[in-house]
C-alpha positions as CSV (number, residue, x, y, z in Angstrom):
1,X,-8.5,-22.1,-59.7
2,X,-9.7,-23.1,-56.2
3,X,-6.1,-22.8,-54.9
4,X,-5.8,-19.3,-56.2
5,X,-9.1,-18.4,-54.5
6,X,-8.0,-20.0,-51.3
7,X,-4.9,-17.9,-50.9
8,X,-6.7,-14.6,-50.9
9,X,-9.3,-16.1,-48.5
10,X,-6.6,-17.3,-46.2
11,X,-5.0,-13.9,-46.2
12,X,-8.4,-12.3,-45.3
13,X,-8.9,-14.8,-42.4
14,X,-5.3,-14.1,-41.2
15,X,-5.9,-10.4,-41.5
16,X,-9.1,-10.6,-39.5
17,X,-7.4,-12.7,-36.8
18,X,-4.5,-10.1,-36.5
19,X,-7.1,-7.3,-36.4
20,X,-9.0,-9.1,-33.7
21,X,-5.9,-9.6,-31.6
22,X,-5.0,-5.9,-32.0
23,X,-8.5,-4.8,-30.9
24,X,-8.4,-7.2,-27.9
25,X,-5.0,-5.9,-26.9
26,X,-6.1,-2.3,-27.0
27,X,-9.3,-3.1,-25.0
28,X,-7.2,-5.0,-22.4
29,X,-4.7,-2.2,-22.1
30,X,-7.5,0.4,-21.6
31,X,-9.3,-1.6,-19.0
32,X,-6.1,-2.4,-17.0
33,X,-5.1,1.3,-17.3
34,X,-8.5,2.3,-16.0
35,X,-8.2,-0.1,-13.0
36,X,-4.7,1.2,-12.2
37,X,-5.9,4.8,-12.2
38,X,-8.4,3.9,-9.5
39,X,-5.7,2.3,-7.4
40,X,-4.1,5.7,-6.7
41,X,-0.6,7.0,-7.1
42,X,1.6,4.4,-5.3
43,X,4.9,3.0,-6.3
44,X,5.2,-0.7,-7.1
45,X,7.1,-1.3,-3.8
46,X,4.2,0.2,-1.9
47,X,1.4,-1.9,-3.2
48,X,-0.7,-3.9,-0.7
49,X,-1.3,-7.6,-0.9
50,X,-4.7,-6.9,-2.3
51,X,-3.3,-4.8,-5.0
52,X,-0.9,-7.5,-6.0
53,X,-3.7,-10.1,-6.1
54,X,-5.6,-7.8,-8.5
55,X,-2.4,-7.4,-10.6
56,X,-2.0,-11.1,-11.0
57,X,-5.6,-11.8,-11.8
58,X,-5.7,-9.0,-14.3
59,X,-2.6,-10.4,-16.0
60,X,-4.2,-13.9,-16.3
61,X,-7.4,-12.4,-17.7
62,X,-5.5,-10.3,-20.2
63,X,-3.6,-13.4,-21.5
64,X,-7.0,-15.2,-21.9
65,X,-8.5,-12.2,-23.8
66,X,-5.5,-11.8,-26.2
67,X,-4.7,-15.5,-26.8
68,X,-8.2,-16.7,-27.4
69,X,-9.7,-14.6,-30.2
70,X,-12.4,-17.2,-30.7
71,X,-13.8,-16.5,-27.2
72,X,-16.3,-13.7,-26.6
73,X,-14.7,-10.5,-25.2
74,X,-17.3,-10.2,-22.5
75,X,-15.9,-13.3,-20.8
76,X,-12.8,-11.3,-19.9
77,X,-14.5,-7.9,-19.5
78,X,-16.9,-9.1,-16.9
79,X,-14.3,-10.5,-14.4
80,X,-12.2,-7.4,-15.0
81,X,-15.2,-5.2,-14.1
82,X,-15.7,-7.3,-11.0
83,X,-12.1,-6.8,-10.0
84,X,-12.5,-3.0,-10.6
85,X,-15.6,-3.0,-8.4
86,X,-13.8,-4.9,-5.7
87,X,-10.8,-2.5,-5.9
88,X,-13.0,0.7,-5.7
89,X,-15.1,-0.8,-2.9
90,X,-12.2,-1.9,-0.8
91,X,-10.5,1.5,-1.3
92,X,-13.6,3.3,-0.2
93,X,-14.1,1.1,2.9
94,X,-10.4,1.6,3.7
95,X,-10.9,5.3,3.8
96,X,-13.8,5.0,6.2
97,X,-12.7,2.1,8.4
98,X,-9.2,1.8,9.8
99,X,-9.7,-1.8,11.0
100,X,-10.5,-2.8,7.5
101,X,-7.4,-0.9,6.2
102,X,-5.1,-2.5,8.8
103,X,-6.5,-6.0,8.0
104,X,-6.0,-5.7,4.3
105,X,-2.9,-3.5,4.1
106,X,-1.3,-4.5,7.3
107,X,0.4,-2.3,9.9
108,X,3.9,-1.0,10.3
109,X,6.1,-2.8,12.9
110,X,8.9,-1.3,14.9
111,X,11.9,-3.6,14.5
112,X,14.5,-1.4,16.2
113,X,13.9,1.0,19.0
114,X,16.8,3.1,20.4
115,X,19.4,0.7,19.1
116,X,17.7,-2.4,20.4
117,X,16.3,-5.1,18.1
118,X,12.9,-6.5,18.8
119,X,13.5,-10.2,18.0
120,X,9.9,-11.1,19.0
121,X,8.4,-8.7,16.4
122,X,10.9,-10.0,13.8
123,X,9.7,-13.6,14.3
124,X,6.1,-12.5,14.2
125,X,6.7,-10.8,10.8
126,X,8.9,-13.7,9.6
127,X,11.7,-11.2,9.1
128,X,15.3,-12.4,9.6
129,X,18.5,-10.7,10.4
130,X,19.9,-11.1,6.9
131,X,17.0,-9.0,5.6
132,X,17.4,-6.5,8.4
133,X,21.2,-6.0,7.9
134,X,20.7,-5.8,4.1
135,X,18.2,-3.0,4.3
136,X,20.2,-1.2,6.9
137,X,23.2,-1.2,4.6
138,X,21.0,0.2,1.8
139,X,20.5,3.1,4.1
140,X,24.3,3.4,4.7
141,X,24.1,2.1,8.3
142,X,26.5,-0.6,9.6
143,X,25.7,-0.5,13.3
144,X,22.3,-1.3,14.8
145,X,23.3,1.1,17.7
146,X,23.2,4.0,15.3
147,X,19.4,3.5,14.7
148,X,16.8,5.3,16.8
149,X,13.9,3.6,15.0
150,X,13.6,1.1,12.2
151,X,10.0,0.5,11.0
152,X,9.1,-2.4,8.8
153,X,6.3,-1.1,6.5
154,X,3.4,-3.2,5.2
155,X,5.1,-3.1,1.8
156,X,8.2,-4.8,3.2
157,X,10.3,-1.6,3.0
158,X,12.4,-0.7,6.0
159,X,12.1,3.0,7.1
160,X,15.1,4.0,9.2
161,X,15.6,7.0,11.5
162,X,19.2,7.5,12.7
163,X,20.1,8.7,16.2
164,X,21.3,12.3,16.2
165,X,24.2,13.6,18.2
166,X,21.8,14.8,21.0
167,X,20.2,11.3,21.2
168,X,17.0,12.3,19.4
169,X,15.7,11.4,16.0
170,X,13.2,12.7,13.4
171,X,10.8,9.8,14.0
172,X,7.3,10.8,15.1
173,X,4.9,8.4,16.8
174,X,1.3,8.4,15.5
175,X,-1.2,8.9,18.3
176,X,-4.3,9.6,16.3
177,X,-5.2,8.8,12.7
178,X,-8.5,9.5,11.0
179,X,-10.0,10.5,14.4
180,X,-9.1,7.2,16.1
181,X,-6.7,6.7,18.9
182,X,-3.6,4.6,18.0
183,X,-3.1,2.6,21.2
184,X,0.1,1.1,19.8
185,X,1.5,4.6,19.6
186,X,0.5,5.3,23.2
187,X,2.2,2.1,24.2
188,X,5.4,3.1,22.4
189,X,5.6,6.4,24.4
190,X,4.3,4.8,27.6
191,X,1.3,7.1,27.9
192,X,-2.4,6.4,28.4
193,X,-5.6,7.7,26.7
194,X,-6.3,10.3,29.5
195,X,-2.9,11.9,28.9
196,X,-3.8,12.2,25.2
197,X,-7.1,13.7,26.0
198,X,-5.4,16.4,28.0
199,X,-2.9,17.1,25.2
200,X,-5.6,17.4,22.7
201,X,-7.6,19.8,24.9
202,X,-4.5,22.0,25.4
203,X,-4.6,22.7,21.6
204,X,-8.3,23.5,21.6
205,X,-9.8,20.2,20.5
206,X,-12.7,18.6,22.3
207,X,-13.0,15.3,20.3
208,X,-10.7,12.9,18.6
209,X,-13.0,13.0,15.6
210,X,-11.9,16.6,15.0
211,X,-8.3,15.4,14.3
212,X,-7.1,13.7,11.2
213,X,-3.5,13.2,12.4
214,X,-1.7,13.6,15.8
215,X,2.0,12.8,16.3
216,X,4.6,13.3,18.9
217,X,8.4,13.5,18.3
218,X,11.4,12.6,20.4
219,X,11.4,16.1,22.0
220,X,7.8,15.5,23.2
221,X,6.3,18.0,20.8
222,X,2.7,17.1,19.9
223,X,1.6,18.1,16.4
224,X,-2.1,18.0,15.4
225,X,-3.6,18.3,12.0
226,X,-7.3,19.3,12.0
227,X,-9.8,17.1,10.2
228,X,-11.3,18.7,7.0
229,X,-9.6,22.0,7.7
230,X,-9.7,23.0,4.0
231,X,-13.4,22.4,3.5
């Protein structure tokens, strides 16, 4: 008689266990989805190092939450909430502080300029010629001399701008971003800050803070986007 009672009891326990796993899986899914929504619309290949760290930690916490139904759910929810707070906080600071953004996300590096490879920059980025040639072939380019600019993005992606028949390219050097002067851009075009001040004034701006983005192309054309122009 005890055996017959034990079988239904075992089924109930098993059912409760399965139900608990299902609930924990749904909770984990919703929390991770919530975190990803706050990370913005970026492709996997464009994720920063910090984003990847959050991904890995969330995966570990998710495994803990699902595989340990005897543990309290809050033991997984609390660290997930902390990661979410870190993600939101760092994203907000990145919008306000370019130095913080560069430190966490990294900066793009010019690997090829006018058909010449910058070996020093490649060594600094721990980027070898096999990687370079592979990514150039992915863009349908066989000769380095055909490249006007090749930029290694923080995500590891190589952006390539080919040299046109007239010797120019579609690449534009960033001179101002978020109201701050990009001295690396000025160095690329061999200009100084005073030259930039004069160019900005020609277009009716009196302060760099009025500008969200300023670029210059190979033809020397300066393009300026005003800060908060839609407000």
